[in-house]
N, C-alpha and C positions, 0 to 999 in steps of 0.2 A: 317626786321624792318617795322612796319606799320606806315604810315603817317610820321609826323615830330615830333616824340616823343623822339628823342635822348636827347634834352635838357630837364632837369628836371628828367632824368632817372638815375638809379644807374650806368649805363654804362658811362654816361657823367661825373658823379661825380668821378668815378674811373679814367677816362681818364684825367681830368683836375687837379686833386689834386696834383700829383707829380710836375708839372710845377709851380703851384701856391706856393707850399711849397718852391721850389728852389728860386723863385724870392723874396719871403718874407724873406728868410734867407739871401739872398744877401743884402737886405736893412738893416737887423739887423746887419750883419757883418760890413757893411760900417759905420753905425751909432755908433756902439760900438767899432769899430776898433779892431775886433777880427777875427780869421780865420773862414771861412765859415763853416767848420765842427763843430766848437764850437758853432756857431750860430744855426746850425741845432740841435745839442744836446740839447741846451737850449730851443729852440722852441718846440721840441718834449715833453719837460717836462711842458710846459705852459698850462694854462687854454684855451688860444686861440686855440692851436692845438687840445686839447681835444674836443672843440666845433666844430672845422673845420672838424674833422674826422667823425662827425655825420651828415649824409646827410640831415636829417630833419631840422637841424638848418639853412640851406641855407647860412651858412657863406662862403661857397665855391663860392658864387656869388660876394663876396667882393674882391676888388683889393688887390694885394700884399702890396701896400702902406697902405691901411686901416688895414690889418692884422698886419703889422709891427708896426703901430701906437698903436693898441690895445695891442700888446705884450709889447711895451715900457711903456705904462701906467701901465700895470700889474706889470712889473719889478720894476718900481718906487715905486709902492705900497708895493711890497714885500721888497724892500730895506728899506723903511721907517719903516716897521714893524720889521725888523731884528735889533739885537743889533749892535751898531756901530763897524765897522771893521770885522764883521762876514763874513765868506766866505760861499757861498751857499753849503749846504750839511754838514756843521760843526754844532756841538751843543755846 
């Protein structure tokens, strides 16, 4: 590796992402009182995750708290747009 180009590289992005996702999902699970695996499944389906997995968005620089907050805001927006009592995935 030349110089100090690790941060800002694809290698750093791939190294940091799994831990950031795990910490974000821990926060989601605590907030929603759901099992961590359910939080992970829901997070993987979210717009926040789709943006996070694209290195050029630089969302990977955000803290797990910020990512969990953004996920919560999206979830509230999705809940408000869904018919009352609808379960995610049902029509």
